[in-house]
DRENLUM-645582 format. One record per atom (N, C-alpha, C): residue number from 1; residue in one letter; atom name; x, y, z. Coordinates in nm, 3 decimals. Last residue first. Layout:
N
+------+------+------+---------+---------+---------+
: resi : resn : name :      xx :      yy :      zz :
+------+------+------+---------+---------+---------+
:  NUM :    A :   CA :       X :       Y :       Z :
...
+------+------+------+---------+---------+---------+
//
This chain:
153
+------+------+------+---------+---------+---------+
: resi : resn : name :      xx :      yy :      zz :
+------+------+------+---------+---------+---------+
:  153 :    G :    N :  -1.283 :   0.202 :   0.319 :
:  153 :    G :   CA :  -1.326 :   0.088 :   0.397 :
:  153 :    G :    C :  -1.443 :   0.109 :   0.475 :
:  152 :    H :    N :  -1.264 :   0.443 :   0.151 :
:  152 :    H :   CA :  -1.240 :   0.306 :   0.106 :
:  152 :    H :    C :  -1.311 :   0.203 :   0.190 :
:  151 :    R :    N :  -1.277 :   0.692 :   0.260 :
:  151 :    R :   CA :  -1.400 :   0.637 :   0.204 :
:  151 :    R :    C :  -1.387 :   0.489 :   0.170 :
:  150 :    K :    N :  -1.010 :   0.728 :   0.333 :
:  150 :    K :   CA :  -1.114 :   0.730 :   0.436 :
:  150 :    K :    C :  -1.241 :   0.664 :   0.384 :
:  149 :    L :    N :  -0.881 :   0.725 :   0.086 :
:  149 :    L :   CA :  -0.852 :   0.621 :   0.184 :
:  149 :    L :    C :  -0.960 :   0.614 :   0.290 :
:  148 :    S :    N :  -0.974 :   0.953 :  -0.035 :
:  148 :    S :   CA :  -1.013 :   0.824 :  -0.091 :
:  148 :    S :    C :  -0.988 :   0.712 :   0.008 :
:  147 :    R :    N :  -0.848 :   1.159 :   0.092 :
:  147 :    R :   CA :  -0.987 :   1.133 :   0.130 :
:  147 :    R :    C :  -1.033 :   0.997 :   0.076 :
:  146 :    Q :    N :  -0.601 :   1.186 :  -0.034 :
:  146 :    Q :   CA :  -0.608 :   1.115 :   0.093 :
:  146 :    Q :    C :  -0.752 :   1.080 :   0.132 :
:  145 :    G :    N :  -0.699 :   1.158 :  -0.382 :
:  145 :    G :   CA :  -0.629 :   1.218 :  -0.269 :
:  145 :    G :    C :  -0.645 :   1.132 :  -0.146 :
:  144 :    R :    N :  -0.646 :   1.027 :  -0.710 :
:  144 :    R :   CA :  -0.720 :   1.031 :  -0.584 :
:  144 :    R :    C :  -0.634 :   1.093 :  -0.476 :
:  143 :    G :    N :  -0.538 :   0.959 :  -0.954 :
:  143 :    G :   CA :  -0.596 :   1.091 :  -0.935 :
:  143 :    G :    C :  -0.680 :   1.103 :  -0.810 :
:  142 :    H :    N :  -0.401 :   0.730 :  -0.976 :
:  142 :    H :   CA :  -0.545 :   0.720 :  -1.000 :
:  142 :    H :    C :  -0.616 :   0.853 :  -0.978 :
:  141 :    A :    N :  -0.149 :   0.811 :  -0.906 :
:  141 :    A :   CA :  -0.169 :   0.757 :  -1.040 :
:  141 :    A :    C :  -0.317 :   0.747 :  -1.077 :
:  140 :    A :    N :  -0.192 :   0.878 :  -0.637 :
:  140 :    A :   CA :  -0.159 :   0.982 :  -0.734 :
:  140 :    A :    C :  -0.185 :   0.935 :  -0.877 :
:  139 :    L :    N :  -0.238 :   0.622 :  -0.531 :
:  139 :    L :   CA :  -0.341 :   0.725 :  -0.521 :
:  139 :    L :    C :  -0.317 :   0.835 :  -0.625 :
:  138 :    R :    N :   0.009 :   0.504 :  -0.586 :
:  138 :    R :   CA :  -0.112 :   0.449 :  -0.648 :
:  138 :    R :    C :  -0.226 :   0.550 :  -0.643 :
:  137 :    A :    N :   0.175 :   0.659 :  -0.422 :
:  137 :    A :   CA :   0.197 :   0.657 :  -0.567 :
:  137 :    A :    C :   0.073 :   0.605 :  -0.640 :
:  136 :    R :    N :   0.073 :   0.593 :  -0.168 :
:  136 :    R :   CA :   0.067 :   0.731 :  -0.217 :
:  136 :    R :    C :   0.084 :   0.737 :  -0.368 :
:  135 :    V :    N :   0.137 :   0.317 :  -0.164 :
:  135 :    V :   CA :  -0.003 :   0.361 :  -0.154 :
:  135 :    V :    C :  -0.016 :   0.503 :  -0.210 :
:  134 :    D :    N :   0.417 :   0.330 :  -0.173 :
:  134 :    D :   CA :   0.344 :   0.265 :  -0.282 :
:  134 :    D :    C :   0.198 :   0.308 :  -0.282 :
:  133 :    Q :    N :   0.466 :   0.448 :   0.073 :
:  133 :    Q :   CA :   0.504 :   0.519 :  -0.050 :
:  133 :    Q :    C :   0.430 :   0.461 :  -0.170 :
:  132 :    S :    N :   0.381 :   0.237 :   0.236 :
:  132 :    S :   CA :   0.311 :   0.365 :   0.243 :
:  132 :    S :    C :   0.342 :   0.450 :   0.119 :
:  131 :    L :    N :   0.572 :   0.042 :   0.177 :
:  131 :    L :   CA :   0.432 :   0.019 :   0.141 :
:  131 :    L :    C :   0.354 :   0.150 :   0.140 :
:  130 :    T :    N :   0.797 :   0.170 :   0.283 :
:  130 :    T :   CA :   0.795 :   0.132 :   0.142 :
:  130 :    T :    C :   0.651 :   0.111 :   0.096 :
:  129 :    A :    N :   0.723 :   0.186 :   0.551 :
:  129 :    A :   CA :   0.742 :   0.310 :   0.474 :
:  129 :    A :    C :   0.738 :   0.281 :   0.325 :
:  128 :    L :    N :   0.730 :  -0.077 :   0.629 :
:  128 :    L :   CA :   0.599 :  -0.013 :   0.621 :
:  128 :    L :    C :   0.609 :   0.118 :   0.543 :
:  127 :    T :    N :   0.974 :  -0.250 :   0.424 :
:  127 :    T :   CA :   0.931 :  -0.171 :   0.540 :
:  127 :    T :    C :   0.790 :  -0.118 :   0.519 :
:  126 :    V :    N :   1.112 :  -0.552 :   0.331 :
:  126 :    V :   CA :   1.009 :  -0.454 :   0.296 :
:  126 :    V :    C :   0.962 :  -0.382 :   0.423 :
:  125 :    E :    N :   1.283 :  -0.746 :   0.422 :
:  125 :    E :   CA :   1.338 :  -0.642 :   0.333 :
:  125 :    E :    C :   1.239 :  -0.530 :   0.305 :
:  124 :    G :    N :   1.146 :  -0.939 :   0.559 :
:  124 :    G :   CA :   1.238 :  -0.855 :   0.634 :
:  124 :    G :    C :   1.298 :  -0.742 :   0.552 :
:  123 :    L :    N :   1.019 :  -1.073 :   0.357 :
:  123 :    L :   CA :   0.936 :  -0.992 :   0.446 :
:  123 :    L :    C :   1.024 :  -0.897 :   0.528 :
:  122 :    R :    N :   1.246 :  -1.212 :   0.260 :
:  122 :    R :   CA :   1.181 :  -1.108 :   0.178 :
:  122 :    R :    C :   1.093 :  -1.017 :   0.263 :
:  121 :    A :    N :   1.288 :  -1.388 :   0.472 :
:  121 :    A :   CA :   1.393 :  -1.294 :   0.433 :
:  121 :    A :    C :   1.333 :  -1.179 :   0.352 :
:  120 :    L :    N :   1.050 :  -1.533 :   0.465 :
:  120 :    L :   CA :   1.081 :  -1.452 :   0.582 :
:  120 :    L :    C :   1.191 :  -1.349 :   0.550 :
:  119 :    L :    N :   1.084 :  -1.661 :   0.213 :
:  119 :    L :   CA :   0.973 :  -1.570 :   0.236 :
:  119 :    L :    C :   1.000 :  -1.478 :   0.355 :
:  118 :    L :    N :   1.312 :  -1.819 :   0.264 :
:  118 :    L :   CA :   1.313 :  -1.720 :   0.157 :
:  118 :    L :    C :   1.203 :  -1.616 :   0.178 :
:  117 :    A :    N :   1.216 :  -1.982 :   0.471 :
:  117 :    A :   CA :   1.333 :  -1.895 :   0.493 :
:  117 :    A :    C :   1.339 :  -1.785 :   0.388 :
:  116 :    E :    N :   1.007 :  -2.115 :   0.339 :
:  116 :    E :   CA :   0.978 :  -2.027 :   0.451 :
:  116 :    E :    C :   1.093 :  -1.932 :   0.478 :
:  115 :    A :    N :   1.155 :  -2.262 :   0.148 :
:  115 :    A :   CA :   1.055 :  -2.164 :   0.104 :
:  115 :    A :    C :   1.023 :  -2.065 :   0.216 :
:  114 :    A :    N :   1.309 :  -2.427 :   0.317 :
:  114 :    A :   CA :   1.376 :  -2.333 :   0.225 :
:  114 :    A :    C :   1.279 :  -2.224 :   0.179 :
:  113 :    Q :    N :   1.106 :  -2.570 :   0.445 :
:  113 :    Q :   CA :   1.197 :  -2.488 :   0.523 :
:  113 :    Q :    C :   1.267 :  -2.385 :   0.435 :
:  112 :    F :    N :   0.991 :  -2.704 :   0.225 :
:  112 :    F :   CA :   0.911 :  -2.610 :   0.305 :
:  112 :    F :    C :   1.001 :  -2.516 :   0.384 :
:  111 :    S :    N :   1.209 :  -2.864 :   0.144 :
:  111 :    S :   CA :   1.152 :  -2.764 :   0.053 :
:  111 :    S :    C :   1.072 :  -2.660 :   0.130 :
:  110 :    R :    N :   1.242 :  -3.026 :   0.369 :
:  110 :    R :   CA :   1.354 :  -2.943 :   0.322 :
:  110 :    R :    C :   1.302 :  -2.831 :   0.231 :
:  109 :    D :    N :   0.987 :  -3.149 :   0.372 :
:  109 :    D :   CA :   1.032 :  -3.065 :   0.484 :
:  109 :    D :    C :   1.145 :  -2.974 :   0.442 :
:  108 :    L :    N :   0.992 :  -3.299 :   0.133 :
:  108 :    L :   CA :   0.901 :  -3.186 :   0.147 :
:  108 :    L :    C :   0.944 :  -3.093 :   0.260 :
:  107 :    A :    N :   1.188 :  -3.488 :   0.202 :
:  107 :    A :   CA :   1.208 :  -3.400 :   0.086 :
:  107 :    A :    C :   1.118 :  -3.276 :   0.096 :
:  106 :    A :    N :   1.061 :  -3.607 :   0.424 :
:  106 :    A :   CA :   1.194 :  -3.546 :   0.438 :
:  106 :    A :    C :   1.220 :  -3.448 :   0.323 :
:  105 :    N :    N :   0.826 :  -3.707 :   0.308 :
:  105 :    N :   CA :   0.819 :  -3.603 :   0.410 :
:  105 :    N :    C :   0.952 :  -3.532 :   0.429 :
:  104 :    V :    N :   0.935 :  -3.904 :   0.136 :
:  104 :    V :   CA :   0.855 :  -3.793 :   0.083 :
:  104 :    V :    C :   0.853 :  -3.678 :   0.183 :
:  103 :    A :    N :   1.056 :  -4.074 :   0.324 :
:  103 :    A :   CA :   1.135 :  -4.011 :   0.219 :
:  103 :    A :    C :   1.063 :  -3.889 :   0.161 :
:  102 :    E :    N :   0.833 :  -4.152 :   0.481 :
:  102 :    E :   CA :   0.948 :  -4.084 :   0.542 :
:  102 :    E :    C :   1.030 :  -4.010 :   0.438 :
:  101 :    E :    N :   0.676 :  -4.284 :   0.289 :
:  101 :    E :   CA :   0.626 :  -4.163 :   0.353 :
:  101 :    E :    C :   0.740 :  -4.083 :   0.417 :
:  100 :    V :    N :   0.851 :  -4.498 :   0.241 :
:  100 :    V :   CA :   0.814 :  -4.407 :   0.131 :
:  100 :    V :    C :   0.765 :  -4.275 :   0.190 :
:   99 :    L :    N :   0.856 :  -4.626 :   0.489 :
:   99 :    L :   CA :   0.979 :  -4.564 :   0.438 :
:   99 :    L :    C :   0.952 :  -4.469 :   0.321 :
:   98 :    C :    N :   0.636 :  -4.606 :   0.749 :
:   98 :    C :   CA :   0.644 :  -4.629 :   0.604 :
:   98 :    C :    C :   0.764 :  -4.554 :   0.549 :
:   97 :    G :    N :   0.622 :  -4.526 :   1.011 :
:   97 :    G :   CA :   0.710 :  -4.639 :   0.979 :
:   97 :    G :    C :   0.719 :  -4.668 :   0.831 :
:   96 :    P :    N :   0.286 :  -4.425 :   0.992 :
:   96 :    P :   CA :   0.413 :  -4.423 :   1.065 :
:   96 :    P :    C :   0.495 :  -4.548 :   1.033 :
:   95 :    S :    N :   0.088 :  -4.309 :   0.788 :
:   95 :    S :   CA :   0.154 :  -4.441 :   0.787 :
:   95 :    S :    C :   0.288 :  -4.436 :   0.859 :
:   94 :    E :    N :  -0.011 :  -4.052 :   0.794 :
:   94 :    E :   CA :  -0.104 :  -4.161 :   0.821 :
:   94 :    E :    C :  -0.037 :  -4.297 :   0.833 :
:   93 :    T :    N :   0.089 :  -3.804 :   0.738 :
:   93 :    T :   CA :   0.145 :  -3.878 :   0.854 :
:   93 :    T :    C :   0.057 :  -3.997 :   0.892 :
:   92 :    R :    N :   0.189 :  -3.580 :   0.491 :
:   92 :    R :   CA :   0.100 :  -3.691 :   0.525 :
:   92 :    R :    C :   0.168 :  -3.768 :   0.639 :
:   91 :    N :    N :   0.266 :  -3.234 :   0.551 :
:   91 :    N :   CA :   0.302 :  -3.373 :   0.522 :
:   91 :    N :    C :   0.192 :  -3.469 :   0.562 :
:   90 :    G :    N :   0.107 :  -2.944 :   0.405 :
:   90 :    G :   CA :   0.184 :  -3.017 :   0.505 :
:   90 :    G :    C :   0.209 :  -3.159 :   0.461 :
:   89 :    I :    N :   0.024 :  -2.608 :   0.310 :
:   89 :    I :   CA :   0.037 :  -2.751 :   0.281 :
:   89 :    I :    C :   0.126 :  -2.816 :   0.387 :
:   88 :    A :    N :   0.026 :  -2.343 :   0.363 :
:   88 :    A :   CA :  -0.100 :  -2.413 :   0.391 :
:   88 :    A :    C :  -0.089 :  -2.563 :   0.362 :
:   87 :    L :    N :   0.278 :  -2.157 :   0.524 :
:   87 :    L :   CA :   0.238 :  -2.248 :   0.417 :
:   87 :    L :    C :   0.114 :  -2.326 :   0.458 :
:   86 :    L :    N :   0.306 :  -2.003 :   0.750 :
:   86 :    L :   CA :   0.325 :  -1.941 :   0.620 :
:   86 :    L :    C :   0.275 :  -2.027 :   0.505 :
:   85 :    S :    N :   0.133 :  -1.964 :   1.054 :
:   85 :    S :   CA :   0.186 :  -2.055 :   0.952 :
:   85 :    S :    C :   0.193 :  -1.986 :   0.816 :
:   84 :    P :    N :   0.222 :  -1.666 :   1.240 :
:   84 :    P :   CA :   0.126 :  -1.764 :   1.187 :
:   84 :    P :    C :   0.189 :  -1.848 :   1.076 :
:   83 :    C :    N :   0.378 :  -1.521 :   1.451 :
:   83 :    C :   CA :   0.434 :  -1.607 :   1.347 :
:   83 :    C :    C :   0.335 :  -1.712 :   1.296 :
:   82 :    G :    N :   0.254 :  -1.334 :   1.609 :
:   82 :    G :   CA :   0.275 :  -1.469 :   1.664 :
:   82 :    G :    C :   0.325 :  -1.569 :   1.562 :
:   81 :    L :    N :   0.244 :  -1.079 :   1.526 :
:   81 :    L :   CA :   0.119 :  -1.155 :   1.516 :
:   81 :    L :    C :   0.133 :  -1.297 :   1.571 :
:   80 :    A :    N :   0.508 :  -1.007 :   1.537 :
:   80 :    A :   CA :   0.417 :  -0.953 :   1.639 :
:   80 :    A :    C :   0.283 :  -1.024 :   1.639 :
:   79 :    T :    N :   0.595 :  -1.129 :   1.300 :
:   79 :    T :   CA :   0.640 :  -1.181 :   1.429 :
:   79 :    T :    C :   0.548 :  -1.134 :   1.542 :
:   78 :    Y :    N :   0.468 :  -0.959 :   1.114 :
:   78 :    Y :   CA :   0.442 :  -1.104 :   1.113 :
:   78 :    Y :    C :   0.479 :  -1.165 :   1.248 :
:   77 :    I :    N :   0.602 :  -0.724 :   1.177 :
:   77 :    I :   CA :   0.458 :  -0.734 :   1.201 :
:   77 :    I :    C :   0.415 :  -0.880 :   1.204 :
:   76 :    D :    N :   0.861 :  -0.794 :   1.096 :
:   76 :    D :   CA :   0.836 :  -0.749 :   1.232 :
:   76 :    D :    C :   0.688 :  -0.764 :   1.268 :
:   75 :    R :    N :   0.820 :  -0.845 :   0.824 :
:   75 :    R :   CA :   0.856 :  -0.956 :   0.913 :
:   75 :    R :    C :   0.833 :  -0.918 :   1.059 :
:   74 :    L :    N :   0.779 :  -0.593 :   0.729 :
:   74 :    L :   CA :   0.666 :  -0.686 :   0.725 :
:   74 :    L :    C :   0.694 :  -0.805 :   0.817 :
:   73 :    T :    N :   0.955 :  -0.368 :   0.953 :
:   73 :    T :   CA :   0.940 :  -0.450 :   0.834 :
:   73 :    T :    C :   0.814 :  -0.536 :   0.842 :
:   72 :    V :    N :   1.026 :  -0.047 :   1.056 :
:   72 :    V :   CA :   0.942 :  -0.165 :   1.083 :
:   72 :    V :    C :   0.921 :  -0.241 :   0.951 :
:   71 :    Q :    N :   1.151 :   0.186 :   0.996 :
:   71 :    Q :   CA :   1.223 :   0.093 :   1.082 :
:   71 :    Q :    C :   1.147 :  -0.036 :   1.109 :
:   70 :    S :    N :   0.984 :   0.350 :   0.862 :
:   70 :    S :   CA :   1.104 :   0.305 :   0.790 :
:   70 :    S :    C :   1.184 :   0.203 :   0.869 :
:   69 :    L :    N :   0.793 :   0.424 :   1.047 :
:   69 :    L :   CA :   0.758 :   0.325 :   0.944 :
:   69 :    L :    C :   0.879 :   0.271 :   0.869 :
:   68 :    D :    N :   0.849 :   0.443 :   1.376 :
:   68 :    D :   CA :   0.900 :   0.499 :   1.251 :
:   68 :    D :    C :   0.877 :   0.392 :   1.144 :
:   67 :    C :    N :   0.557 :   0.420 :   1.588 :
:   67 :    C :   CA :   0.685 :   0.375 :   1.535 :
:   67 :    C :    C :   0.722 :   0.453 :   1.410 :
:   66 :    A :    N :   0.301 :   0.431 :   1.667 :
:   66 :    A :   CA :   0.401 :   0.471 :   1.765 :
:   66 :    A :    C :   0.541 :   0.436 :   1.718 :
:   65 :    L :    N :  -0.018 :   0.520 :   1.540 :
:   65 :    L :   CA :   0.113 :   0.458 :   1.518 :
:   65 :    L :    C :   0.212 :   0.515 :   1.619 :
:   64 :    T :    N :  -0.309 :   0.486 :   1.748 :
:   64 :    T :   CA :  -0.220 :   0.565 :   1.663 :
:   64 :    T :    C :  -0.089 :   0.488 :   1.646 :
:   63 :    W :    N :  -0.648 :   0.427 :   1.837 :
:   63 :    W :   CA :  -0.515 :   0.373 :   1.808 :
:   63 :    W :    C :  -0.438 :   0.468 :   1.718 :
:   62 :    G :    N :  -0.833 :   0.632 :   2.067 :
:   62 :    G :   CA :  -0.822 :   0.529 :   1.963 :
:   62 :    G :    C :  -0.677 :   0.486 :   1.949 :
:   61 :    G :    N :  -1.027 :   0.921 :   2.164 :
:   61 :    G :   CA :  -0.918 :   0.825 :   2.174 :
:   61 :    G :    C :  -0.919 :   0.727 :   2.058 :
:   60 :    G :    N :  -1.241 :   1.083 :   2.175 :
:   60 :    G :   CA :  -1.130 :   1.127 :   2.092 :
:   60 :    G :    C :  -1.011 :   1.033 :   2.095 :
:   59 :    H :    N :  -1.317 :   0.971 :   2.497 :
:   59 :    H :   CA :  -1.363 :   1.049 :   2.382 :
:   59 :    H :    C :  -1.242 :   1.103 :   2.304 :
:   58 :    G :    N :  -1.115 :   0.679 :   2.594 :
:   58 :    G :   CA :  -1.204 :   0.793 :   2.611 :
:   58 :    G :    C :  -1.239 :   0.862 :   2.482 :
:   57 :    K :    N :  -0.766 :   0.590 :   2.564 :
:   57 :    K :   CA :  -0.906 :   0.563 :   2.596 :
:   57 :    K :    C :  -0.985 :   0.693 :   2.600 :
:   56 :    E :    N :  -0.528 :   0.527 :   2.321 :
:   56 :    E :   CA :  -0.578 :   0.624 :   2.417 :
:   56 :    E :    C :  -0.725 :   0.593 :   2.439 :
:   55 :    S :    N :  -0.249 :   0.325 :   2.229 :
:   55 :    S :   CA :  -0.394 :   0.349 :   2.236 :
:   55 :    S :    C :  -0.423 :   0.451 :   2.346 :
:   54 :    R :    N :   0.001 :   0.269 :   1.978 :
:   54 :    R :   CA :  -0.040 :   0.303 :   2.114 :
:   54 :    R :    C :  -0.190 :   0.330 :   2.112 :
:   53 :    V :    N :   0.220 :   0.046 :   1.797 :
:   53 :    V :   CA :   0.102 :   0.132 :   1.808 :
:   53 :    V :    C :   0.083 :   0.168 :   1.955 :
:   52 :    Y :    N :   0.464 :  -0.080 :   1.835 :
:   52 :    Y :   CA :   0.431 :  -0.031 :   1.701 :
:   52 :    Y :    C :   0.311 :   0.063 :   1.701 :
:   51 :    G :    N :   0.544 :  -0.208 :   2.068 :
:   51 :    G :   CA :   0.575 :  -0.066 :   2.052 :
:   51 :    G :    C :   0.542 :  -0.009 :   1.916 :
:   50 :    Q :    N :   0.467 :  -0.459 :   2.128 :
:   50 :    Q :   CA :   0.593 :  -0.448 :   2.055 :
:   50 :    Q :    C :   0.633 :  -0.302 :   2.030 :
:   49 :    E :    N :   0.221 :  -0.410 :   2.241 :
:   49 :    E :   CA :   0.325 :  -0.472 :   2.325 :
:   49 :    E :    C :   0.463 :  -0.460 :   2.260 :
:   48 :    R :    N :   0.083 :  -0.326 :   2.015 :
:   48 :    R :   CA :   0.114 :  -0.229 :   2.120 :
:   48 :    R :    C :   0.226 :  -0.282 :   2.209 :
:   47 :    L :    N :   0.047 :  -0.564 :   1.882 :
:   47 :    L :   CA :   0.133 :  -0.464 :   1.820 :
:   47 :    L :    C :   0.173 :  -0.357 :   1.921 :
:   46 :    G :    N :  -0.131 :  -0.685 :   2.061 :
:   46 :    G :   CA :  -0.002 :  -0.747 :   2.034 :
:   46 :    G :    C :   0.097 :  -0.649 :   1.971 :
:   45 :    A :    N :  -0.344 :  -0.507 :   2.033 :
:   45 :    A :   CA :  -0.279 :  -0.521 :   2.164 :
:   45 :    A :    C :  -0.141 :  -0.586 :   2.148 :
:   44 :    M :    N :  -0.427 :  -0.553 :   1.773 :
:   44 :    M :   CA :  -0.359 :  -0.427 :   1.803 :
:   44 :    M :    C :  -0.288 :  -0.433 :   1.938 :
:   43 :    I :    N :  -0.555 :  -0.800 :   1.805 :
:   43 :    I :   CA :  -0.437 :  -0.790 :   1.720 :
:   43 :    I :    C :  -0.357 :  -0.664 :   1.754 :
:   42 :    R :    N :  -0.763 :  -0.723 :   1.980 :
:   42 :    R :   CA :  -0.672 :  -0.832 :   2.016 :
:   42 :    R :    C :  -0.543 :  -0.823 :   1.935 :
:   41 :    R :    N :  -0.894 :  -0.524 :   1.834 :
:   41 :    R :   CA :  -0.831 :  -0.490 :   1.962 :
:   41 :    R :    C :  -0.730 :  -0.597 :   2.003 :
:   40 :    I :    N :  -0.991 :  -0.678 :   1.616 :
:   40 :    I :   CA :  -0.896 :  -0.569 :   1.594 :
:   40 :    I :    C :  -0.822 :  -0.536 :   1.724 :
:   39 :    V :    N :  -1.168 :  -0.844 :   1.753 :
:   39 :    V :   CA :  -1.058 :  -0.902 :   1.676 :
:   39 :    V :    C :  -0.950 :  -0.797 :   1.654 :
:   38 :    V :    N :  -1.348 :  -0.656 :   1.849 :
:   38 :    V :   CA :  -1.270 :  -0.735 :   1.944 :
:   38 :    V :    C :  -1.149 :  -0.798 :   1.876 :
:   37 :    P :    N :  -1.477 :  -0.559 :   1.620 :
:   37 :    P :   CA :  -1.380 :  -0.473 :   1.689 :
:   37 :    P :    C :  -1.294 :  -0.549 :   1.791 :
:   36 :    N :    N :  -1.493 :  -0.802 :   1.356 :
:   36 :    N :   CA :  -1.542 :  -0.755 :   1.485 :
:   36 :    N :    C :  -1.437 :  -0.668 :   1.553 :
:   35 :    T :    N :  -1.477 :  -0.706 :   1.008 :
:   35 :    T :   CA :  -1.456 :  -0.798 :   1.119 :
:   35 :    T :    C :  -1.513 :  -0.735 :   1.246 :
:   34 :    S :    N :  -1.420 :  -0.552 :   0.775 :
:   34 :    S :   CA :  -1.533 :  -0.646 :   0.783 :
:   34 :    S :    C :  -1.510 :  -0.753 :   0.890 :
:   33 :    M :    N :  -1.235 :  -0.353 :   0.778 :
:   33 :    M :   CA :  -1.185 :  -0.488 :   0.755 :
:   33 :    M :    C :  -1.294 :  -0.595 :   0.760 :
:   32 :    A :    N :  -1.383 :  -0.127 :   0.834 :
:   32 :    A :   CA :  -1.301 :  -0.128 :   0.713 :
:   32 :    A :    C :  -1.255 :  -0.269 :   0.677 :
:   31 :    R :    N :  -1.490 :  -0.203 :   1.083 :
:   31 :    R :   CA :  -1.579 :  -0.180 :   0.968 :
:   31 :    R :    C :  -1.499 :  -0.189 :   0.838 :
:   30 :    A :    N :  -1.252 :  -0.208 :   1.232 :
:   30 :    A :   CA :  -1.330 :  -0.331 :   1.214 :
:   30 :    A :    C :  -1.425 :  -0.318 :   1.095 :
:   29 :    M :    N :  -1.180 :   0.061 :   1.233 :
:   29 :    M :   CA :  -1.093 :  -0.037 :   1.167 :
:   29 :    M :    C :  -1.169 :  -0.166 :   1.138 :
:   28 :    E :    N :  -1.393 :   0.166 :   1.382 :
:   28 :    E :   CA :  -1.366 :   0.212 :   1.245 :
:   28 :    E :    C :  -1.283 :   0.110 :   1.168 :
:   27 :    E :    N :  -1.358 :   0.023 :   1.623 :
:   27 :    E :   CA :  -1.483 :   0.010 :   1.548 :
:   27 :    E :    C :  -1.463 :   0.054 :   1.403 :
:   26 :    S :    N :  -1.117 :   0.112 :   1.717 :
:   26 :    S :   CA :  -1.130 :  -0.029 :   1.681 :
:   26 :    S :    C :  -1.253 :  -0.052 :   1.595 :
:   25 :    T :    N :  -1.040 :   0.436 :   1.576 :
:   25 :    T :   CA :  -1.101 :   0.348 :   1.675 :
:   25 :    T :    C :  -1.105 :   0.204 :   1.624 :
:   24 :    S :    N :  -0.749 :   0.622 :   1.530 :
:   24 :    S :   CA :  -0.852 :   0.540 :   1.465 :
:   24 :    S :    C :  -0.909 :   0.446 :   1.570 :
:   23 :    P :    N :  -0.626 :   0.958 :   1.589 :
:   23 :    P :   CA :  -0.648 :   0.818 :   1.624 :
:   23 :    P :    C :  -0.759 :   0.752 :   1.542 :
:   22 :    G :    N :  -0.461 :   1.162 :   1.336 :
:   22 :    G :   CA :  -0.542 :   1.137 :   1.453 :
:   22 :    G :    C :  -0.565 :   0.989 :   1.476 :
:   21 :    E :    N :  -0.461 :   1.132 :   0.986 :
:   21 :    E :   CA :  -0.420 :   1.207 :   1.105 :
:   21 :    E :    C :  -0.515 :   1.177 :   1.218 :
:   20 :    H :    N :  -0.372 :   0.864 :   0.780 :
:   20 :    H :   CA :  -0.481 :   0.932 :   0.851 :
:   20 :    H :    C :  -0.424 :   1.007 :   0.972 :
:   19 :    Q :    N :  -0.179 :   0.706 :   0.680 :
:   19 :    Q :   CA :  -0.229 :   0.811 :   0.592 :
:   19 :    Q :    C :  -0.329 :   0.903 :   0.662 :
:   18 :    A :    N :  -0.137 :   0.522 :   0.880 :
:   18 :    A :   CA :  -0.025 :   0.606 :   0.839 :
:   18 :    A :    C :  -0.071 :   0.724 :   0.754 :
:   17 :    M :    N :  -0.381 :   0.387 :   0.885 :
:   17 :    M :   CA :  -0.344 :   0.471 :   0.998 :
:   17 :    M :    C :  -0.231 :   0.567 :   0.961 :
:   16 :    H :    N :  -0.356 :   0.245 :   0.647 :
:   16 :    H :   CA :  -0.462 :   0.345 :   0.661 :
:   16 :    H :    C :  -0.428 :   0.442 :   0.775 :
:   15 :    L :    N :  -0.148 :   0.081 :   0.727 :
:   15 :    L :   CA :  -0.125 :   0.177 :   0.618 :
:   15 :    L :    C :  -0.234 :   0.284 :   0.616 :
:   14 :    L :    N :  -0.269 :  -0.072 :   0.927 :
:   14 :    L :   CA :  -0.156 :   0.015 :   0.960 :
:   14 :    L :    C :  -0.130 :   0.119 :   0.852 :
:   13 :    V :    N :  -0.465 :  -0.212 :   0.775 :
:   13 :    V :   CA :  -0.504 :  -0.118 :   0.881 :
:   13 :    V :    C :  -0.391 :  -0.021 :   0.911 :
:   12 :    H :    N :  -0.293 :  -0.365 :   0.611 :
:   12 :    H :   CA :  -0.395 :  -0.278 :   0.552 :
:   12 :    H :    C :  -0.434 :  -0.169 :   0.653 :
:   11 :    L :    N :  -0.167 :  -0.515 :   0.803 :
:   11 :    L :   CA :  -0.088 :  -0.423 :   0.721 :
:   11 :    L :    C :  -0.179 :  -0.320 :   0.657 :
:   10 :    I :    N :  -0.383 :  -0.664 :   0.891 :
:   10 :    I :   CA :  -0.326 :  -0.565 :   0.982 :
:   10 :    I :    C :  -0.233 :  -0.469 :   0.908 :
:    9 :    G :    N :  -0.439 :  -0.820 :   0.658 :
:    9 :    G :   CA :  -0.538 :  -0.731 :   0.717 :
:    9 :    G :    C :  -0.477 :  -0.624 :   0.805 :
:    8 :    S :    N :  -0.203 :  -0.966 :   0.619 :
:    8 :    S :   CA :  -0.253 :  -0.877 :   0.514 :
:    8 :    S :    C :  -0.349 :  -0.774 :   0.573 :
:    7 :    L :    N :  -0.207 :  -1.105 :   0.865 :
:    7 :    L :   CA :  -0.094 :  -1.019 :   0.826 :
:    7 :    L :    C :  -0.138 :  -0.919 :   0.721 :
:    6 :    R :    N :  -0.454 :  -1.249 :   0.861 :
:    6 :    R :   CA :  -0.428 :  -1.145 :   0.962 :
:    6 :    R :    C :  -0.314 :  -1.052 :   0.921 :
:    5 :    S :    N :  -0.541 :  -1.454 :   0.704 :
:    5 :    S :   CA :  -0.520 :  -1.325 :   0.638 :
:    5 :    S :    C :  -0.490 :  -1.213 :   0.737 :
:    4 :    D :    N :  -0.497 :  -1.781 :   0.661 :
:    4 :    D :   CA :  -0.484 :  -1.681 :   0.767 :
:    4 :    D :    C :  -0.449 :  -1.549 :   0.700 :
:    3 :    R :    N :  -0.735 :  -1.967 :   0.470 :
:    3 :    R :   CA :  -0.606 :  -1.902 :   0.483 :
:    3 :    R :    C :  -0.610 :  -1.798 :   0.594 :
:    2 :    K :    N :  -0.895 :  -2.276 :   0.503 :
:    2 :    K :   CA :  -0.904 :  -2.132 :   0.521 :
:    2 :    K :    C :  -0.764 :  -2.074 :   0.541 :
:    1 :    M :    N :  -0.912 :  -2.526 :   0.264 :
:    1 :    M :   CA :  -0.848 :  -2.482 :   0.385 :
:    1 :    M :    C :  -0.852 :  -2.329 :   0.391 :
+------+------+------+---------+---------+---------+
//
């Protein structure tokens, strides 16, 4: 089963944007993420609607951050993406009316709901500023400067 990596990918892009002065084009971000610029524009449009980014058209234009990183959590970005499924496993539903299947599904549903609630709570505790600080610390620990981010992707 293919995993949805949009949250990871867009966090990656946002952190690059936080370290980079000036706008970033959809084409630059797409190259860094090995995807199509249309995919980036579609995701960024959702973030723009929430006020996290803004875009400028024309020469020298592109996407810039429009938010205070300390006020935006991973859960905020997850929500802006449309709340993609958090778990890749699900219930068997091939035997409607089977009491064993009902019991198994009920137990799994309770577990899935508890796991999702815990994960969403944790995503709500981590801000983009926290991740940005982690990036800077990792760069410093590896003796790399801001230019390393530009060359990365």
